[in-house]
NUVEXDO-793575 format. One record per residue: residue in three letters; chain; x, y, z of N, C-alpha, C, O, CB in turn. Coordinates in nm, 3 decimals, padded with zeros to 5 digits, always signed. Each point is the difference from the previous one (the first is absolute). Glycine has a CB too. Layout:
// NUVEXDO-793575
type	mol	n.c1	n.c2	n.c3	ca.c1	ca.c2	ca.c3	c.c1	c.c2	c.c3	o.c1	o.c2	o.c3	cb.c1	cb.c2	cb.c3
Ala	A	X	Y	Z	X	Y	Z	X	Y	Z	X	Y	Z	X	Y	Z
...
END
This chain:
// NUVEXDO-793575
type	mol	n.c1	n.c2	n.c3	ca.c1	ca.c2	ca.c3	c.c1	c.c2	c.c3	o.c1	o.c2	o.c3	cb.c1	cb.c2	cb.c3
Met	A	-00.216	-00.947	+06.943	-00.074	-00.053	-00.113	-00.099	+00.105	-00.049	-00.061	+00.071	+00.079	+00.085	-00.307	+00.008
His	A	-00.037	+00.246	-00.216	-00.092	+00.094	-00.061	-00.144	-00.045	+00.028	-00.031	-00.117	-00.019	+00.200	+00.174	-00.161
Asp	A	-00.256	+00.035	+00.224	-00.138	-00.036	+00.035	-00.076	-00.059	-00.118	-00.084	-00.088	+00.020	+00.087	+00.269	+00.149
Gly	A	+00.024	-00.135	-00.291	-00.069	-00.053	-00.116	+00.031	-00.148	-00.023	-00.088	-00.078	-00.035	+00.094	+00.306	-00.066
Leu	A	+00.120	-00.266	+00.122	+00.037	-00.140	-00.016	-00.064	-00.087	+00.107	-00.039	-00.113	-00.027	+00.255	+00.185	-00.076
Lys	A	-00.225	-00.020	+00.222	-00.059	-00.076	+00.110	-00.142	-00.043	-00.035	-00.041	-00.111	+00.035	+00.183	+00.237	+00.129
Asn	A	-00.218	-00.040	-00.231	-00.138	-00.031	-00.034	-00.013	-00.086	-00.126	-00.103	-00.064	-00.019	+00.039	+00.277	+00.127
Glu	A	+00.165	-00.215	-00.192	-00.009	-00.071	-00.127	+00.055	-00.142	+00.006	-00.052	-00.089	-00.068	+00.071	+00.308	-00.044
Leu	A	+00.083	-00.242	+00.191	+00.065	-00.131	+00.003	-00.029	-00.071	+00.132	+00.015	+00.058	+00.108	+00.165	+00.027	-00.261
Arg	A	-00.222	-00.209	+00.143	-00.020	-00.083	+00.119	+00.058	-00.136	-00.030	-00.039	-00.066	-00.096	-00.172	+00.192	+00.165
Phe	A	+00.305	-00.168	+00.013	+00.066	-00.127	-00.019	-00.050	-00.101	+00.102	-00.027	+00.033	+00.115	+00.228	+00.085	-00.206
Val	A	-00.213	-00.243	+00.046	-00.036	-00.109	+00.089	+00.102	-00.111	-00.017	+00.060	-00.015	-00.107	-00.307	+00.074	+00.096
Arg	A	+00.267	-00.136	+00.117	+00.091	-00.113	-00.007	-00.068	-00.115	-00.074	-00.121	+00.001	-00.023	+00.234	+00.069	+00.239
Ala	A	-00.034	-00.169	-00.252	-00.048	-00.111	-00.082	-00.123	-00.072	+00.056	-00.091	-00.030	-00.077	+00.325	+00.003	+00.003
Pro	A	-00.242	-00.002	+00.205	-00.120	-00.070	+00.048	-00.129	+00.081	-00.021	-00.104	-00.057	-00.033	+00.248	-00.056	+00.202
Glu	A	-00.137	+00.244	-00.149	-00.118	+00.085	-00.021	-00.032	+00.010	-00.149	-00.117	+00.000	-00.038	+00.173	+00.131	+00.246
Ala	A	+00.047	-00.124	-00.292	-00.022	+00.004	-00.144	-00.070	-00.128	-00.047	-00.092	+00.006	-00.082	+00.296	+00.141	+00.054
Ala	A	-00.160	-00.260	+00.080	-00.063	-00.127	-00.036	-00.147	+00.000	+00.043	-00.086	-00.047	-00.075	+00.308	-00.071	+00.097
Arg	A	-00.251	+00.168	+00.096	-00.138	+00.006	+00.048	-00.085	+00.088	-00.090	-00.114	-00.034	-00.032	+00.194	-00.002	+00.266
Leu	A	-00.025	+00.151	-00.277	-00.074	+00.089	-00.089	-00.032	-00.066	-00.134	-00.106	+00.024	-00.058	+00.218	+00.170	+00.168
Leu	A	-00.022	-00.278	-00.157	-00.020	-00.068	-00.128	-00.081	-00.128	+00.013	-00.048	-00.054	-00.100	+00.263	+00.151	+00.025
Gly	A	-00.230	-00.146	+00.196	-00.073	-00.124	+00.021	+00.080	-00.124	-00.036	-00.056	-00.102	-00.040	-00.150	+00.227	-00.005
Val	A	+00.338	-00.116	+00.060	+00.088	-00.114	-00.025	+00.084	-00.024	+00.124	+00.001	+00.081	+00.092	+00.006	-00.032	-00.341
Ser	A	+00.064	-00.161	+00.251	+00.087	-00.028	+00.114	+00.130	+00.079	-00.012	+00.040	+00.040	-00.110	-00.141	-00.272	+00.132
Ala	A	+00.167	+00.253	+00.091	+00.130	+00.067	-00.001	+00.100	-00.083	-00.080	+00.090	+00.056	-00.064	-00.139	+00.049	+00.289
His	A	+00.035	-00.238	-00.222	+00.089	-00.088	-00.077	-00.017	+00.023	-00.151	+00.098	+00.003	-00.073	-00.110	-00.174	+00.259
Thr	A	-00.111	+00.186	-00.230	-00.027	+00.027	-00.143	+00.067	+00.131	-00.041	+00.061	+00.007	-00.107	-00.281	-00.133	+00.120
Leu	A	+00.207	+00.227	+00.068	+00.061	+00.129	-00.030	+00.153	-00.012	-00.004	+00.065	+00.059	-00.086	-00.260	+00.059	+00.195
Ala	A	+00.253	-00.194	-00.017	+00.145	-00.022	+00.002	+00.046	-00.071	-00.127	+00.104	+00.034	-00.057	-00.108	-00.044	+00.309
Arg	A	-00.074	-00.091	-00.298	+00.035	-00.069	-00.125	-00.005	+00.096	-00.118	+00.084	-00.009	-00.089	-00.174	-00.205	+00.183
Lys	A	-00.007	+00.304	-00.095	-00.010	+00.097	-00.110	+00.118	+00.097	+00.002	+00.045	+00.044	-00.106	-00.296	-00.063	+00.113
Arg	A	+00.301	+00.053	+00.112	+00.120	+00.086	+00.006	+00.119	-00.073	-00.059	+00.080	+00.058	-00.073	-00.168	+00.057	+00.279
Trp	A	+00.100	-00.243	-00.176	+00.113	-00.079	-00.045	-00.007	-00.029	-00.150	+00.100	+00.012	-00.071	-00.085	-00.112	+00.298
Ser	A	-00.133	+00.062	-00.274	-00.013	-00.043	-00.140	-00.031	+00.115	-00.096	+00.018	-00.014	-00.121	-00.095	-00.205	+00.205
Gly	A	+00.031	+00.331	-00.031	-00.037	+00.113	-00.083	-00.148	-00.004	-00.033	-00.067	-00.101	+00.020	+00.297	+00.107	-00.115
Gly	A	-00.281	+00.104	+00.045	-00.140	+00.006	-00.037	-00.093	+00.047	+00.109	-00.119	+00.017	-00.023	+00.168	-00.195	-00.133
Gly	A	+00.004	+00.198	+00.274	-00.082	+00.048	+00.111	-00.005	+00.151	+00.004	+00.056	+00.068	-00.086	+00.001	-00.273	+00.213
Pro	A	-00.124	+00.258	-00.025	-00.008	+00.146	+00.013	+00.136	+00.061	+00.032	+00.087	-00.067	+00.057	-00.324	+00.044	+00.020
Pro	A	+00.257	+00.150	-00.113	+00.127	+00.066	+00.031	+00.020	+00.006	+00.152	-00.094	+00.020	+00.076	+00.077	+00.117	-00.289
Phe	A	+00.142	-00.155	+00.255	+00.032	+00.004	+00.142	+00.134	+00.070	+00.021	+00.075	+00.022	-00.095	-00.205	-00.234	+00.134
Arg	A	+00.156	+00.246	+00.084	+00.127	+00.063	+00.037	+00.058	-00.076	+00.119	-00.074	-00.060	+00.079	-00.004	+00.287	-00.164
Val	A	+00.209	-00.224	+00.097	+00.066	-00.057	+00.116	+00.067	+00.115	+00.073	+00.086	+00.069	-00.055	-00.050	-00.296	-00.058
Leu	A	-00.076	+00.247	+00.238	+00.055	+00.108	+00.080	+00.114	-00.054	+00.085	-00.012	-00.104	+00.064	-00.210	+00.222	-00.060
Gly	A	+00.333	-00.046	-00.003	+00.114	-00.043	+00.081	+00.129	+00.029	-00.073	+00.001	+00.057	-00.109	-00.140	-00.234	+00.216
Glu	A	+00.247	+00.137	-00.045	+00.131	+00.022	-00.058	+00.028	-00.103	-00.109	-00.038	-00.116	+00.012	+00.119	+00.213	+00.206
Pro	A	-00.013	-00.053	-00.326	+00.034	-00.095	-00.106	+00.082	-00.117	+00.055	+00.089	+00.019	+00.084	-00.093	+00.169	-00.251
Gly	A	-00.025	-00.308	+00.120	+00.072	-00.118	+00.045	-00.053	-00.061	+00.128	+00.046	-00.107	+00.041	+00.150	+00.203	-00.151
Lys	A	-00.290	-00.030	+00.174	-00.059	-00.053	+00.122	-00.148	-00.028	-00.024	-00.063	+00.059	-00.088	+00.229	+00.068	+00.230
Arg	A	-00.218	-00.217	-00.064	-00.142	-00.035	-00.012	-00.084	+00.120	+00.045	+00.018	+00.052	+00.110	+00.031	-00.299	-00.071
Gly	A	-00.139	+00.288	-00.126	-00.084	+00.116	+00.032	-00.147	-00.037	+00.003	-00.037	-00.113	-00.031	+00.208	+00.261	-00.072
Ala	A	-00.252	-00.052	+00.139	-00.144	-00.019	+00.005	-00.059	+00.018	-00.139	+00.029	+00.099	-00.067	-00.036	-00.019	+00.307
Val	A	-00.075	-00.175	-00.283	-00.069	+00.008	-00.129	-00.129	+00.079	+00.023	-00.080	-00.033	+00.087	+00.180	-00.189	-00.170
Val	A	-00.119	+00.327	+00.003	-00.120	+00.082	+00.011	-00.061	+00.022	-00.138	+00.067	-00.007	-00.103	+00.026	+00.120	+00.308
Tyr	A	-00.222	-00.086	-00.204	-00.077	+00.028	-00.121	-00.071	+00.132	+00.018	-00.052	+00.028	+00.108	+00.021	-00.274	-00.158
Glu	A	+00.029	+00.329	-00.054	-00.076	+00.125	+00.004	-00.144	-00.036	-00.035	-00.024	-00.065	-00.102	+00.227	+00.211	+00.038
Val	A	-00.297	-00.105	+00.147	-00.139	-00.044	-00.012	-00.060	+00.032	-00.136	-00.067	-00.085	-00.058	+00.044	+00.116	+00.303
Asn	A	+00.043	+00.090	-00.297	-00.059	+00.035	-00.130	+00.056	-00.088	-00.112	-00.075	-00.040	-00.089	+00.046	+00.276	+00.169
Glu	A	+00.159	-00.266	-00.077	+00.061	-00.089	-00.100	-00.056	-00.142	+00.013	-00.024	-00.068	-00.100	+00.234	+00.209	+00.101
Leu	A	-00.229	-00.184	+00.122	-00.053	-00.133	+00.027	-00.141	-00.016	-00.056	-00.031	-00.099	-00.066	+00.172	+00.087	+00.272
Leu	A	-00.225	+00.110	-00.180	-00.138	-00.006	-00.049	-00.007	+00.012	-00.152	-00.080	-00.067	-00.064	+00.004	+00.166	+00.281
Ala	A	+00.161	-00.014	-00.275	+00.004	+00.013	-00.147	+00.044	-00.132	-00.063	-00.056	-00.042	-00.101	+00.108	+00.289	+00.122
Trp	A	+00.047	-00.314	+00.038	+00.044	-00.130	-00.050	-00.114	-00.102	+00.008	-00.020	-00.077	-00.094	+00.257	+00.129	+00.166
Ala	A	-00.310	-00.051	+00.038	-00.110	-00.095	+00.018	-00.107	+00.020	-00.107	-00.054	-00.098	-00.053	+00.100	+00.094	+00.300
Ile	A	-00.077	+00.128	-00.279	-00.101	+00.027	-00.102	+00.049	-00.047	-00.137	-00.077	-00.059	-00.076	-00.006	+00.258	+00.209
Arg	A	+00.209	-00.173	-00.164	+00.054	-00.043	-00.130	+00.006	-00.152	-00.014	-00.006	-00.052	-00.111	+00.140	+00.263	+00.105
His	A	-00.121	-00.282	+00.118	+00.020	-00.145	-00.005	-00.120	-00.080	+00.047	+00.011	-00.120	+00.024	+00.227	+00.164	+00.012
Gln	A	-00.351	+00.020	-00.022	-00.119	-00.076	+00.041	-00.044	-00.091	-00.113	+00.024	+00.028	-00.118	-00.095	+00.157	+00.272
Gln	A	+00.005	-00.293	-00.118	-00.052	-00.094	-00.099	-00.151	-00.005	+00.015	-00.052	-00.017	+00.111	+00.266	-00.120	-00.111
Leu	A	-00.283	+00.151	-00.111	-00.145	-00.014	+00.003	-00.033	-00.147	+00.012	+00.063	-00.084	-00.064	-00.096	+00.294	-00.075
Thr	A	-00.067	-00.242	+00.222	-00.032	-00.141	+00.026	-00.122	-00.049	-00.075	-00.023	-00.120	-00.008	+00.126	+00.148	+00.229
Ser	A	-00.183	+00.063	-00.276	-00.117	-00.042	-00.077	-00.041	+00.113	-00.095	+00.048	+00.113	+00.012	-00.124	-00.265	+00.177
Thr	A	-00.011	+00.121	-00.281	-00.046	+00.102	-00.094	-00.080	+00.108	+00.072	-00.009	+00.113	-00.050	+00.003	-00.284	-00.133
Ser	A	-00.050	+00.140	+00.299	-00.076	+00.102	+00.073	+00.092	+00.104	+00.064	-00.047	+00.104	+00.045	-00.130	-00.274	-00.002
Asp	A	+00.311	+00.143	-00.039	+00.095	+00.095	+00.056	+00.036	+00.110	-00.099	+00.061	+00.100	+00.040	+00.028	-00.283	+00.103
Lys	A	-00.126	+00.168	-00.270	+00.035	+00.101	-00.101	-00.055	+00.135	+00.041	-00.115	+00.012	+00.040	+00.117	-00.188	-00.220
Gly	A	+00.082	+00.278	+00.170	-00.043	+00.135	+00.034	+00.032	+00.040	+00.143	-00.025	+00.114	+00.039	-00.153	-00.140	-00.204
Lys	A	+00.233	-00.065	+00.244	+00.036	+00.034	+00.136	+00.134	+00.069	+00.004	+00.066	+00.013	-00.104	-00.199	-00.205	+00.188
Leu	A	+00.174	+00.235	+00.031	+00.121	+00.076	+00.023	+00.117	-00.049	-00.084	+00.035	-00.118	+00.005	-00.116	+00.162	+00.224
Gly	A	+00.140	+00.045	-00.304	+00.119	-00.030	-00.077	-00.026	-00.059	-00.138	+00.093	-00.009	-00.080	+00.017	-00.025	+00.293
Asp	A	-00.233	-00.006	-00.243	-00.031	-00.058	-00.131	-00.023	+00.113	-00.099	-00.093	+00.080	+00.017	-00.008	-00.287	+00.090
Thr	A	+00.184	+00.214	-00.209	-00.009	+00.110	-00.096	-00.069	-00.041	-00.129	-00.004	+00.078	-00.095	+00.211	+00.017	+00.193
Arg	A	-00.260	-00.216	-00.104	-00.068	-00.045	-00.122	-00.132	+00.066	-00.018	-00.070	-00.027	-00.098	+00.184	-00.187	+00.117
END
């Protein structure tokens, strides 16, 4: 493996990804099935059940794009471009 890639990419399995997002693993699984969730990969041979993984930087970028402000006092916080 190239050393540069080792430092840039970090993958986590679905339970850890759910913990990072603050949602249940079931919620994340529903988003994989229905669409609209963070990008994911399935590792393994085609046609066989593989491990679902998320790249941490993609996961965090998705979370920022999909955050919801809960009050007017949240304006100007992380990800708010208004």
